[in-house]
Backbone of each chain as ProteinMPNN parsed JSONL, in Angstrom:
{"seq_chain_A": "XXXXXXXXXXXXXXXXXXXXXXXXXXXXXXXXXXXXXXXXXXXXXXXXXXXXXXXXXXXXXXXXXXXXXXXXXXXXXXXXXXXXXXXXXXXXXXXXXXXXXXXX", "coords_chain_A": {"N_chain_A": [[106.069, 98.448, 84.393], [104.927, 99.944, 86.42], [106.008, 98.821, 88.709], [108.626, 99.584, 88.513], [108.344, 102.268, 88.982], [107.573, 102.151, 91.659], [109.895, 101.155, 92.82], [111.654, 103.263, 92.253], [110.363, 105.272, 93.719], [110.67, 104.273, 96.29], [113.467, 104.322, 96.542], [113.968, 107.065, 96.326], [112.745, 107.838, 98.63], [114.406, 106.743, 100.571], [116.752, 108.217, 100.071], [115.843, 110.795, 100.729], [115.201, 110.574, 103.462], [117.663, 109.95, 104.536], [118.982, 112.281, 103.89], [117.718, 113.941, 105.681], [118.978, 113.329, 108.016], [121.341, 114.656, 107.72], [120.58, 117.266, 107.84], [120.581, 118.361, 110.373], [119.73, 120.291, 112.573], [119.238, 122.453, 110.908], [121.485, 123.784, 110.035], [122.696, 123.345, 107.686], [122.05, 123.985, 104.268], [121.886, 122.533, 101.88], [121.133, 119.734, 102.265], [118.446, 120.108, 102.941], [117.276, 120.919, 100.572], [117.751, 118.643, 99.009], [116.193, 116.845, 100.407], [113.582, 117.928, 100.161], [113.138, 117.889, 97.333], [113.512, 115.169, 96.954], [111.397, 113.949, 98.439], [109.201, 114.953, 97.049], [109.614, 113.827, 94.517], [109.448, 111.172, 95.25], [106.766, 110.885, 96.157], [105.524, 111.537, 93.77], [106.315, 109.44, 92.01], [105.162, 107.338, 93.403], [102.44, 107.949, 93.196], [102.157, 107.648, 90.484], [102.635, 104.902, 90.213], [100.416, 103.946, 91.54], [98.429, 104.229, 89.72], [98.341, 101.92, 88.313], [98.734, 99.789, 90.072], [97.065, 98.38, 92.934], [96.199, 100.555, 95.632], [96.771, 99.802, 98.348], [98.659, 97.71, 98.05], [100.688, 99.004, 96.619], [101.427, 100.959, 98.496], [102.293, 99.35, 100.611], [104.541, 98.061, 99.487], [106.123, 100.258, 98.951], [106.561, 101.464, 101.542], [107.808, 99.306, 102.726], [110.201, 98.932, 101.195], [111.371, 101.393, 101.736], [111.746, 101.321, 104.567], [113.464, 99.092, 104.961], [115.619, 99.874, 103.338], [116.484, 102.243, 104.6], [117.247, 101.303, 107.098], [119.425, 99.696, 106.352], [121.177, 101.603, 105.195], [121.617, 103.12, 107.479], [123.098, 101.361, 109.05], [125.344, 100.758, 107.431], [126.337, 103.276, 106.455], [126.226, 105.103, 108.588], [127.28, 103.7, 110.586], [125.646, 102.549, 112.52], [124.782, 100.6, 115.278], [123.069, 97.555, 115.601], [121.365, 95.439, 117.673], [120.491, 91.908, 118.116], [117.888, 91.705, 119.153], [116.759, 94.213, 118.525], [116.836, 93.987, 115.786], [115.004, 91.919, 115.372], [112.591, 93.084, 116.361], [112.385, 95.207, 114.584], [111.95, 93.812, 112.244], [109.46, 92.73, 112.829], [107.851, 95.024, 112.814], [108.063, 95.663, 110.135], [106.875, 93.389, 108.904], [104.336, 93.674, 109.987], [103.463, 96.214, 108.96], [103.543, 95.828, 106.142], [101.955, 93.508, 105.931], [99.487, 94.359, 106.976], [98.704, 96.289, 105.121], [98.432, 94.695, 102.845], [96.414, 93.001, 103.628], [94.276, 94.613, 103.757]], "CA_chain_A": [[106.472, 99.842, 84.555], [104.455, 100.425, 87.717], [106.928, 98.367, 89.745], [109.832, 100.422, 88.421], [107.974, 103.505, 89.687], [107.606, 101.888, 93.103], [111.305, 101.04, 93.186], [112.185, 104.632, 92.232], [109.764, 105.992, 94.843], [111.305, 103.754, 97.498], [114.848, 104.819, 96.587], [113.895, 108.496, 96.618], [112.376, 107.966, 100.03], [115.617, 106.474, 101.345], [117.638, 109.375, 99.903], [115.291, 111.932, 101.471], [115.289, 110.362, 104.911], [119.076, 110.044, 104.883], [119.294, 113.716, 103.832], [117.2, 114.514, 106.924], [120.001, 113.125, 109.034], [122.387, 115.665, 107.515], [120.059, 118.619, 108.027], [121.254, 118.684, 111.632], [119.395, 121.579, 113.175], [119.105, 123.457, 109.853], [122.712, 124.539, 109.794], [123.068, 123.132, 106.289], [120.937, 124.232, 103.351], [121.817, 121.578, 100.774], [120.314, 118.554, 102.57], [117.025, 120.458, 102.947], [116.861, 120.895, 99.172], [117.741, 117.229, 98.59], [115.055, 116.25, 101.085], [112.338, 118.419, 99.555], [113.011, 117.344, 95.981], [113.392, 113.716, 97.088], [110.038, 113.583, 98.853], [108.263, 115.253, 95.96], [109.816, 112.803, 93.496], [108.977, 109.919, 95.796], [105.301, 110.876, 96.122], [105.107, 111.539, 92.373], [106.46, 108.079, 91.48], [104.183, 106.5, 94.095], [101.112, 108.191, 92.629], [102.177, 107.043, 89.15], [102.506, 103.448, 90.386], [99.055, 103.651, 91.998], [97.527, 104.189, 88.57], [98.263, 100.552, 87.806], [98.707, 98.822, 91.165], [96.153, 98.755, 94.012], [96.832, 101.483, 96.573], [97.303, 99.085, 99.508], [99.867, 96.971, 97.657], [101.724, 99.984, 96.28], [101.898, 101.587, 99.719], [103.024, 98.336, 101.376], [105.84, 97.871, 98.849], [106.872, 101.518, 99.114], [107.041, 101.619, 102.921], [108.737, 98.206, 102.983], [111.497, 99.27, 100.583], [111.918, 102.534, 102.466], [112.192, 100.94, 105.91], [114.644, 98.23, 104.829], [116.702, 100.672, 102.769], [116.994, 103.192, 105.585], [117.952, 100.535, 108.126], [120.708, 99.274, 105.775], [122.033, 102.789, 105.099], [121.981, 103.481, 108.845], [124.141, 100.456, 109.541], [126.553, 100.855, 106.603], [126.857, 104.628, 106.289], [126.392, 105.823, 109.847], [127.847, 102.753, 111.557], [124.731, 102.329, 113.635], [124.795, 99.207, 115.713], [121.75, 97.035, 115.874], [121.503, 94.108, 118.248], [119.573, 90.916, 117.562], [116.524, 92.043, 119.579], [116.298, 95.341, 117.715], [116.622, 93.473, 114.435], [113.75, 91.146, 115.392], [111.464, 93.999, 116.497], [112.281, 95.958, 113.34], [111.339, 92.898, 111.27], [108.036, 92.627, 113.181], [107.194, 96.237, 112.303], [108.026, 95.529, 108.682], [105.851, 92.387, 108.586], [103.054, 94.264, 110.357], [103.07, 97.277, 108.026], [103.276, 95.252, 104.82], [100.828, 92.585, 106.059], [98.258, 95.122, 107.198], [98.317, 96.909, 103.853], [98.002, 93.655, 101.898], [95.185, 92.388, 104.13], [93.177, 95.589, 103.712]], "C_chain_A": [[106.098, 100.359, 85.941], [105.428, 100.034, 88.824], [108.238, 99.133, 89.713], [109.573, 101.748, 89.139], [108.074, 103.305, 91.196], [109.04, 101.816, 93.6], [111.941, 102.436, 93.268], [111.665, 105.424, 93.431], [110.424, 105.568, 96.15], [112.719, 104.283, 97.656], [114.891, 106.307, 96.935], [113.591, 108.718, 98.098], [113.609, 107.765, 100.913], [116.554, 107.686, 101.293], [117.16, 110.551, 100.756], [115.48, 111.777, 102.975], [116.744, 110.44, 105.375], [119.512, 111.517, 104.866], [118.844, 114.405, 105.115], [118.241, 114.424, 108.04], [121.067, 114.221, 108.951], [121.91, 117.088, 107.762], [120.578, 119.188, 109.343], [120.973, 120.082, 112.158], [119.405, 122.733, 112.192], [120.323, 124.338, 109.687], [123.098, 124.446, 108.316], [121.854, 123.254, 105.377], [120.769, 123.101, 102.324], [120.961, 120.34, 101.094], [118.815, 118.862, 102.572], [116.483, 120.41, 101.527], [116.743, 119.452, 98.674], [116.495, 116.542, 99.146], [113.735, 116.64, 100.41], [112.105, 117.818, 98.186], [112.786, 115.835, 96.045], [111.992, 113.28, 97.458], [109.031, 113.843, 97.746], [108.366, 114.19, 94.875], [109.234, 111.476, 93.97], [107.453, 109.823, 95.72], [104.792, 110.859, 94.682], [105.168, 110.12, 91.79], [105.422, 107.142, 92.105], [102.793, 106.691, 93.483], [101.019, 107.614, 91.218], [101.955, 105.538, 89.25], [101.08, 103.075, 90.756], [98.031, 103.675, 90.874], [97.316, 102.745, 88.123], [98.132, 99.503, 88.907], [97.757, 99.308, 92.248], [96.892, 99.572, 95.066], [97.49, 100.769, 97.755], [98.612, 98.381, 99.21], [101.011, 97.93, 97.353], [102.306, 100.592, 97.543], [102.725, 100.621, 100.56], [104.436, 98.158, 100.821], [106.729, 99.089, 99.082], [107.418, 101.658, 100.534], [108.016, 100.505, 103.3], [110.127, 98.502, 102.456], [112.168, 100.382, 101.371], [112.504, 102.121, 103.811], [113.453, 100.083, 105.867], [115.845, 99.059, 104.364], [117.335, 101.591, 103.802], [117.755, 102.476, 106.698], [119.337, 100.121, 107.628], [121.674, 100.459, 105.689], [122.52, 103.195, 106.493], [123.14, 102.645, 109.355], [125.446, 100.657, 108.773], [127.184, 102.247, 106.635], [127.147, 105.308, 107.624], [126.904, 104.927, 110.968], [126.945, 102.567, 112.786], [124.745, 100.85, 114.005], [123.373, 98.764, 116.014], [121.94, 95.648, 116.486], [120.393, 93.192, 117.747], [118.118, 91.211, 117.934], [115.945, 93.166, 118.728], [115.985, 94.896, 116.296], [115.287, 92.724, 114.353], [112.535, 92.082, 115.45], [111.262, 94.822, 115.228], [111.608, 95.105, 112.26], [109.846, 92.759, 111.542], [107.265, 93.841, 112.657], [107.004, 96.125, 110.796], [106.917, 94.564, 108.256], [104.459, 92.963, 108.865], [102.569, 95.296, 109.35], [102.675, 96.69, 106.672], [102.043, 94.339, 104.877], [99.503, 93.31, 106.179], [97.762, 95.756, 105.895], [97.761, 95.867, 102.885], [96.674, 93.043, 102.322], [93.995, 93.339, 104.021], [92.441, 95.544, 102.376]], "O_chain_A": [[106.849, 101.114, 86.558], [105.656, 100.8, 89.761], [108.888, 99.316, 90.743], [110.452, 102.286, 89.813], [108.585, 104.161, 91.919], [109.368, 102.344, 94.663], [112.664, 102.75, 94.214], [112.417, 106.152, 94.079], [110.703, 106.401, 97.012], [113.133, 104.649, 98.756], [115.725, 106.754, 97.722], [114.101, 109.645, 98.727], [113.833, 108.506, 101.87], [117.079, 108.127, 102.315], [117.956, 111.217, 101.417], [115.865, 112.718, 103.669], [117.028, 110.933, 106.466], [120.301, 111.951, 105.706], [119.495, 115.337, 105.587], [118.362, 115.314, 108.881], [121.617, 114.654, 109.963], [122.718, 118.01, 107.881], [120.967, 120.353, 109.416], [121.854, 120.942, 112.187], [119.566, 123.883, 112.598], [120.222, 125.487, 109.257], [123.739, 125.343, 107.769], [120.785, 122.712, 105.657], [119.648, 122.757, 101.948], [120.143, 119.938, 100.267], [118.002, 117.997, 102.248], [115.376, 119.925, 101.293], [115.773, 119.086, 98.01], [115.832, 115.768, 98.457], [112.89, 115.79, 100.129], [111.026, 117.302, 97.896], [111.978, 115.285, 95.296], [111.451, 112.348, 96.863], [108.116, 113.049, 97.529], [107.354, 113.706, 94.369], [108.609, 110.748, 93.199], [106.91, 108.811, 95.276], [103.763, 110.249, 94.391], [104.217, 109.652, 91.165], [104.874, 106.268, 91.433], [102.059, 105.724, 93.276], [99.96, 107.151, 90.796], [101.188, 104.962, 88.478], [100.58, 102.027, 90.347], [96.905, 103.206, 91.039], [96.251, 102.39, 87.619], [97.504, 98.462, 88.713], [97.642, 100.514, 92.469], [98.061, 99.317, 95.357], [98.621, 101.082, 98.124], [99.557, 98.437, 99.997], [102.15, 97.71, 97.766], [103.523, 100.733, 97.666], [103.732, 101.01, 101.152], [105.407, 98.108, 101.577], [107.919, 98.967, 99.37], [108.603, 101.94, 100.716], [108.935, 100.719, 104.09], [111.117, 98.348, 103.171], [113.367, 100.333, 101.644], [113.617, 102.515, 104.16], [114.393, 100.307, 106.63], [116.939, 98.958, 104.921], [118.558, 101.71, 103.878], [118.774, 102.968, 107.184], [120.312, 100.181, 108.378], [122.842, 100.343, 106.061], [123.68, 103.567, 106.67], [124.049, 103.155, 110.01], [126.52, 100.721, 109.369], [128.394, 102.39, 106.815], [128.159, 105.991, 107.786], [126.958, 105.325, 112.132], [127.415, 102.446, 113.917], [124.723, 99.975, 113.139], [122.583, 99.502, 116.603], [122.593, 94.787, 115.897], [119.477, 93.627, 117.05], [117.216, 90.994, 117.125], [114.805, 93.095, 118.269], [115.019, 95.348, 115.681], [114.538, 92.876, 113.388], [111.575, 91.91, 114.7], [110.13, 95.106, 114.835], [110.806, 95.601, 111.469], [109.049, 92.678, 110.607], [106.164, 93.703, 112.123], [105.945, 96.444, 110.256], [106.121, 94.872, 107.369], [103.527, 92.768, 108.085], [101.412, 95.267, 108.932], [101.619, 97.008, 106.126], [101.191, 94.385, 103.99], [98.513, 92.921, 105.559], [96.565, 95.761, 105.606], [96.767, 96.103, 102.198], [95.891, 92.612, 101.476], [92.846, 92.925, 104.175], [91.49, 96.298, 102.169]]}, "seq_chain_B": "XXXXXXXXXXXXXXXXXXXXXXXXXXXXXXXXXXXXXXXXXXXXXXXXXXXXXXXXXXXXXXXXXXXXXXXXXXXXXXXXXXXXXXXXXXXXXXXXXXXXXXX", "coords_chain_B": {"N_chain_B": [[109.333, 110.826, 123.899], [110.502, 111.953, 120.814], [109.918, 110.802, 118.342], [107.439, 109.641, 118.661], [105.706, 111.823, 118.939], [106.05, 112.945, 116.4], [104.969, 110.929, 114.843], [102.329, 110.905, 115.68], [101.395, 113.32, 114.688], [101.619, 112.633, 112.053], [99.617, 110.697, 111.789], [97.395, 112.32, 112.112], [97.503, 114.04, 109.794], [97.431, 112.182, 107.724], [94.96, 111.022, 108.08], [93.293, 113.187, 107.671], [93.718, 113.67, 105.059], [92.037, 112.077, 103.591], [89.456, 113.236, 103.576], [89.868, 115.833, 102.652], [88.753, 118.811, 101.499], [88.806, 121.511, 101.225], [90.6, 124.644, 100.809], [91.626, 125.574, 103.208], [91.81, 123.206, 104.722], [93.801, 121.855, 103.277], [95.979, 123.544, 103.688], [96.308, 123.281, 106.426], [96.919, 120.552, 106.565], [99.359, 120.553, 105.201], [100.925, 122.059, 106.963], [100.95, 120.352, 109.189], [102.307, 118.146, 108.099], [104.866, 119.224, 107.617], [105.552, 119.876, 110.277], [105.626, 117.346, 111.462], [107.788, 116.165, 110.163], [109.82, 117.844, 111.01], [110.013, 117.22, 113.712], [110.851, 114.583, 113.476], [113.377, 114.92, 112.351], [114.685, 116.111, 114.517], [114.586, 113.969, 116.279], [116.396, 112.208, 115.154], [118.833, 112.927, 116.112], [119.165, 111.678, 118.465], [118.518, 108.948, 118.332], [119.219, 105.951, 116.349], [118.834, 106.187, 112.758], [117.633, 104.114, 111.292], [116.05, 102.732, 113.126], [114.464, 104.816, 114.186], [112.998, 105.578, 111.916], [111.582, 103.237, 111.259], [109.931, 102.939, 113.515], [108.466, 105.296, 113.301], [107.081, 104.925, 110.82], [105.69, 102.627, 111.563], [104.013, 103.423, 113.774], [102.521, 105.362, 112.489], [101.135, 103.776, 110.633], [99.631, 102.028, 112.311], [98.088, 103.938, 113.688], [96.612, 105.338, 111.63], [95.177, 103.225, 110.749], [93.618, 102.516, 112.976], [92.117, 104.846, 113.227], [90.676, 104.658, 110.84], [89.018, 102.44, 111.287], [87.613, 103.091, 113.624], [86.62, 105.809, 113.5], [85.959, 106.241, 110.781], [84.608, 103.965, 110.316], [85.305, 101.604, 108.896], [85.407, 98.183, 107.778], [86.869, 95.352, 109.542], [89.284, 92.657, 109.7], [90.232, 89.376, 110.962], [92.833, 88.731, 110.205], [93.941, 91.282, 109.746], [93.924, 92.351, 112.318], [95.728, 90.631, 113.527], [98.168, 91.302, 112.22], [98.318, 93.888, 113.09], [98.788, 93.555, 115.798], [101.334, 92.343, 115.715], [102.766, 94.501, 114.721], [102.519, 96.342, 116.841], [103.903, 94.99, 118.863], [106.451, 95.054, 117.75], [106.984, 97.853, 117.729], [106.826, 98.599, 120.466], [108.787, 96.9, 121.459], [111.128, 97.875, 120.182], [111.252, 100.38, 121.314], [111.81, 99.74, 123.956], [114.283, 98.461, 123.744], [116.038, 100.277, 122.729], [118.397, 102.654, 123.502], [118.329, 106.081, 124.26], [120.566, 108.415, 122.981], [122.385, 110.897, 124.596], [123.418, 114.209, 123.871]], "CA_chain_B": [[110.158, 110.536, 122.707], [110.1, 112.813, 119.697], [109.374, 110.007, 117.235], [106.018, 109.427, 118.914], [105.015, 113.062, 118.608], [106.092, 113.073, 114.942], [104.064, 109.939, 114.268], [100.947, 111.292, 115.971], [101.063, 114.342, 113.688], [101.472, 111.942, 110.777], [98.292, 110.085, 111.804], [96.444, 113.399, 111.893], [97.409, 114.503, 108.406], [97.057, 111.088, 106.834], [93.52, 110.83, 108.222], [92.611, 114.339, 107.084], [93.926, 113.598, 103.604], [90.904, 111.372, 102.989], [88.314, 114.1, 103.254], [90.294, 117.217, 102.489], [88.04, 119.363, 100.346], [88.892, 122.964, 101.166], [91.957, 125.178, 100.823], [92.04, 125.616, 104.606], [92.192, 121.852, 105.096], [95.088, 121.541, 102.646], [97.016, 124.33, 104.353], [96.493, 122.647, 107.724], [97.606, 119.284, 106.315], [100.737, 120.861, 104.86], [101.609, 122.471, 108.197], [101.136, 119.153, 110.01], [103.357, 117.329, 107.474], [106.152, 119.871, 107.895], [105.822, 119.754, 111.707], [105.979, 115.97, 111.81], [109.155, 115.915, 109.692], [110.751, 118.589, 111.856], [110.203, 116.431, 114.928], [111.634, 113.402, 113.112], [114.766, 115.373, 112.199], [115.199, 116.281, 115.863], [114.733, 112.645, 116.898], [117.574, 111.571, 114.557], [120.045, 113.259, 116.862], [119.266, 110.846, 119.653], [118.415, 107.506, 118.073], [119.628, 105.546, 115.002], [117.795, 106.497, 111.773], [116.908, 102.899, 110.885], [115.047, 102.445, 114.148], [113.532, 105.943, 114.251], [112.092, 105.571, 110.776], [110.705, 102.065, 111.369], [108.923, 103.258, 114.536], [107.638, 106.354, 112.705], [106.195, 104.274, 109.846], [104.834, 101.684, 112.294], [102.969, 104.132, 114.515], [101.659, 105.99, 111.483], [100.257, 102.749, 110.067], [98.689, 101.611, 113.36], [97.182, 105.043, 113.974], [95.659, 105.593, 110.543], [94.299, 102.056, 110.686], [92.647, 102.623, 114.064], [91.201, 105.92, 112.85], [89.786, 104.213, 109.763], [87.96, 101.537, 111.761], [86.779, 103.68, 114.676], [85.904, 107.013, 113.075], [85.387, 106.1, 109.44], [83.742, 102.789, 110.344], [85.624, 100.584, 107.904], [85.374, 96.816, 108.303], [88.164, 94.812, 109.911], [89.33, 91.198, 109.646], [91.15, 88.765, 111.932], [94.187, 88.882, 109.641], [94.42, 92.647, 109.977], [94.18, 92.51, 113.752], [96.961, 89.885, 113.806], [99.298, 92.118, 111.762], [98.333, 95.059, 113.954], [99.427, 93.139, 117.057], [102.756, 92.187, 115.394], [103.311, 95.853, 114.603], [102.62, 96.935, 118.175], [105.004, 94.308, 119.56], [107.68, 95.593, 117.175], [107.192, 99.238, 118.159], [107.111, 98.622, 121.908], [110.073, 96.229, 121.628], [112.221, 98.781, 119.792], [111.308, 101.46, 122.308], [112.431, 99.215, 125.167], [115.657, 98.006, 123.544], [116.876, 101.352, 122.197], [118.76, 103.717, 124.444], [118.477, 107.385, 123.632], [121.876, 109.008, 123.264], [122.366, 112.336, 124.921], [124.551, 114.894, 123.249]], "C_chain_B": [[109.611, 111.279, 121.486], [109.453, 112.045, 118.546], [107.87, 109.815, 117.413], [105.194, 110.656, 118.563], [104.935, 113.24, 117.093], [105.056, 112.149, 114.31], [102.607, 110.304, 114.524], [100.491, 112.383, 114.998], [100.837, 113.689, 112.328], [100.081, 111.305, 110.673], [97.231, 111.136, 111.497], [96.34, 113.775, 110.419], [96.982, 113.404, 107.445], [95.546, 110.844, 106.898], [92.744, 111.964, 107.565], [92.664, 114.309, 105.556], [92.712, 113.008, 102.897], [89.732, 112.285, 102.663], [88.705, 115.574, 103.246], [89.584, 117.798, 101.28], [88.069, 120.897, 100.305], [90.359, 123.406, 101.233], [92.504, 125.211, 102.256], [92.54, 124.252, 105.088], [93.572, 121.516, 104.549], [96.232, 122.29, 103.315], [97.352, 123.686, 105.702], [97.265, 121.334, 107.578], [99.082, 119.533, 106.038], [101.539, 121.242, 106.107], [101.914, 121.26, 109.071], [102.254, 118.266, 109.452], [104.734, 117.904, 107.817], [106.531, 119.678, 109.367], [106.256, 118.336, 112.059], [107.398, 115.634, 111.34], [110.189, 116.657, 110.534], [111.054, 117.809, 113.131], [111.071, 115.208, 114.647], [113.117, 113.764, 112.96], [115.43, 115.543, 113.563], [115.493, 114.929, 116.516], [115.995, 111.94, 116.407], [118.848, 111.842, 115.346], [120.268, 112.282, 117.999], [119.203, 109.345, 119.394], [118.772, 107.197, 116.618], [118.493, 105.751, 113.979], [116.985, 105.262, 111.377], [115.767, 102.62, 111.84], [114.008, 103.56, 114.227], [112.516, 105.861, 113.126], [111.108, 104.403, 110.834], [109.579, 102.335, 112.373], [107.936, 104.296, 113.997], [106.608, 105.754, 111.733], [105.196, 103.356, 110.565], [103.697, 102.37, 113.02], [101.984, 104.793, 113.552], [100.652, 104.997, 110.923], [99.203, 102.305, 111.081], [97.629, 102.69, 113.572], [96.153, 105.277, 112.893], [94.681, 104.431, 110.428], [93.221, 102.142, 111.76], [91.631, 103.727, 113.771], [90.201, 105.418, 111.815], [88.716, 103.247, 110.269], [87.072, 102.181, 112.833], [85.961, 104.862, 114.158], [85.221, 106.837, 111.724], [84.55, 104.835, 109.313], [84.033, 101.745, 109.279], [85.695, 99.198, 108.553], [86.786, 96.32, 108.628], [88.126, 93.284, 109.862], [90.324, 90.678, 110.685], [92.605, 88.923, 111.495], [94.77, 90.251, 109.978], [94.765, 92.872, 111.44], [95.485, 91.802, 114.13], [98.192, 90.705, 113.41], [99.461, 93.353, 112.645], [99.065, 94.741, 115.258], [100.938, 92.963, 116.85], [103.45, 93.549, 115.375], [103.534, 96.48, 115.973], [103.76, 96.314, 118.975], [106.337, 94.883, 119.071], [108.003, 96.989, 117.687], [107.597, 99.295, 119.632], [108.484, 97.994, 122.178], [111.242, 97.143, 121.295], [112.382, 99.906, 120.808], [112.062, 100.977, 123.56], [113.908, 98.859, 124.979], [116.59, 99.101, 123.033], [117.136, 102.419, 123.247], [118.897, 105.026, 123.69], [119.832, 107.962, 124.018], [121.717, 110.48, 123.583], [123.594, 112.981, 124.309], [125.557, 115.371, 124.286]], "O_chain_B": [[108.419, 111.229, 121.182], [108.565, 112.555, 117.863], [107.117, 109.826, 116.439], [104.122, 110.55, 117.967], [103.897, 113.632, 116.559], [104.357, 112.528, 113.371], [101.744, 110.044, 113.685], [99.349, 112.377, 114.539], [99.987, 114.121, 111.55], [99.443, 111.357, 109.622], [96.297, 110.892, 110.733], [95.246, 113.828, 109.856], [96.264, 113.655, 106.476], [94.927, 110.499, 105.891], [91.683, 111.749, 106.98], [91.793, 114.839, 104.867], [92.392, 113.376, 101.766], [89.09, 112.142, 101.623], [87.987, 116.435, 103.753], [89.785, 117.333, 100.158], [87.429, 121.508, 99.45], [91.234, 122.649, 101.655], [93.677, 124.919, 102.493], [93.56, 124.157, 105.771], [94.412, 120.962, 105.258], [97.322, 121.745, 103.49], [98.52, 123.562, 106.071], [98.157, 121.041, 108.374], [99.951, 118.832, 106.558], [102.677, 120.807, 106.286], [103.005, 121.151, 109.63], [103.047, 117.705, 110.208], [105.638, 117.187, 108.244], [107.678, 119.359, 109.68], [107.161, 118.15, 112.873], [108.127, 114.913, 112.021], [111.297, 116.163, 110.748], [112.2, 117.744, 113.575], [111.917, 114.836, 115.461], [113.996, 113.014, 113.385], [116.588, 115.17, 113.75], [116.498, 114.759, 117.206], [116.601, 111.164, 117.147], [119.817, 111.088, 115.261], [121.396, 112.075, 118.447], [119.771, 108.559, 120.152], [118.65, 108.062, 115.75], [117.327, 105.515, 114.295], [115.779, 105.36, 111.152], [114.652, 102.309, 111.42], [112.811, 103.289, 114.324], [111.319, 106.05, 113.344], [109.935, 104.561, 110.496], [108.421, 102.006, 112.12], [106.728, 104.19, 114.21], [105.415, 106.045, 111.821], [104.015, 103.315, 110.22], [102.544, 101.955, 112.904], [100.773, 104.783, 113.776], [99.475, 105.316, 110.754], [98.021, 102.214, 110.751], [96.433, 102.401, 113.628], [94.963, 105.402, 113.178], [93.52, 104.611, 110.063], [92.049, 101.873, 111.493], [90.438, 103.569, 114.03], [89.011, 105.72, 111.904], [87.607, 103.233, 109.733], [85.892, 101.843, 112.933], [84.747, 104.911, 114.354], [84.069, 107.227, 111.538], [83.857, 104.648, 108.313], [83.119, 101.07, 108.805], [86.008, 99.072, 109.736], [87.77, 96.801, 108.066], [87.055, 92.685, 109.971], [91.143, 91.429, 111.215], [93.486, 89.209, 112.305], [95.911, 90.374, 110.424], [95.771, 93.503, 111.763], [96.254, 92.305, 114.949], [99.151, 90.793, 114.177], [100.574, 93.804, 112.913], [99.853, 95.544, 115.756], [101.734, 93.376, 117.693], [104.539, 93.732, 115.919], [104.582, 97.068, 116.241], [104.492, 97.013, 119.676], [107.234, 95.162, 119.867], [109.147, 97.281, 118.037], [108.574, 99.948, 119.998], [109.247, 98.483, 123.011], [112.23, 97.189, 122.028], [113.495, 100.327, 121.121], [112.852, 101.72, 124.143], [114.694, 98.939, 125.923], [117.796, 98.883, 122.915], [116.209, 103.006, 123.804], [119.501, 105.08, 122.619], [120.204, 108.002, 125.19], [120.991, 111.205, 122.904], [124.666, 112.379, 124.238], [126.573, 115.969, 123.931]]}, "name": "protein", "num_of_chains": 2, "seq": "XXXXXXXXXXXXXXXXXXXXXXXXXXXXXXXXXXXXXXXXXXXXXXXXXXXXXXXXXXXXXXXXXXXXXXXXXXXXXXXXXXXXXXXXXXXXXXXXXXXXXXXXXXXXXXXXXXXXXXXXXXXXXXXXXXXXXXXXXXXXXXXXXXXXXXXXXXXXXXXXXXXXXXXXXXXXXXXXXXXXXXXXXXXXXXXXXXXXXXXXXXXXXXX"}
């Protein structure tokens, strides 16, 4: 069950961060609401998962899912181009964040 | 770069979260969280969200980690330092390979 919470928290995080893209200088109200509710839901699910899973592992999984998810949405939804170097450096950040949390 | 400013605010609030014990502290933390997200939203206009968010998370992790070993005096291991170096390479690399778009 804890891992389902982490998955939900990660998905909510992706939704919230993507909503941030649409906020666009606060001209639009709806994305702000989506963002606020999304972050609250995300932190709630994360705290639920932490009841059963160690904090470091839960946080590593959560930030990993979020980072990968957002990069994928960026490429598919917003047609962002990523070259091979950027992809490699992004992977290094991912390995670093997850590794550091697991090693702590 | 706005992402860096956003991430530095993130380090501040994440570090304060550990020993927040008064209403004033919580209010300050909340303000810092909001400010860091506002900066991130601004940064999205100039750089791709996938890259902006990865850098934001990366700097936040490096910063809170450095705070925890320097100020809070937590122990560190070779493994952790190795991952820290990987993270820094990733952040600096993305900064160098990403062009900021002007509106």
